Each structure stands twice: as C-alpha cells, then as structure tokens.
Phi, psi and omega in degrees: 000132176270100188270345184309321178293343195252339188231140181208174173219143179219131181296347182264000183239117175046040174061033182081013175299140181286123190230169171285133182308141183073004184230180175242020176263119182291135179303325179294341175291314179292317179298321175302315179295324174293314178301329180277355178101001184292144181270165179303324179290325177297313180300314178301324179287329173284334179230078192294352182274351178270152173240166179317316184297329171301311176303309179299325180294317181302314180292326174294321175299311181300322181293322177294321176297323183288340174288348184070030173271160170284121185250098177286132181256126185295148183252000000 
C-alpha cells in the first residue's frame, strides 16, 4: 500500500504529529483503535472524514515502521 498520499506531518498541525493528510486525526489514534480490536466500520463511524484508504494507509505506515526503515513522511 502506498501510504504517502494519505499520511503527512506539518509543524503547524498538532505540533508536527503524524496525521492523515487534510485532517487533524493522528495516525496513532487509528492504530490504537485497531490494536484495541475496533473494526474498520467502528473507526469510520467515529471519524467520518476518514475513508477505508486511510485505514489501509495507517497499516502500511506501521508495517514500514516495523521493518525498522527510516520512514520519510511527506510535509
């Protein structure tokens, strides 16, 4: 999954926290919800500005981090 179009960081948005592009929703919040067993439907209902593509991007981003790569985040 090419997550780069969906995930970004901006020092002016939540102090540079990694968020979904065009939102103030941190990627870590979605990953925490998935780790706690929330379904895609539950997360999308809670965050209506997100789409399934965002959830897949979060997982792709986490997979890259798990590979211990340097992960550049688009600004």
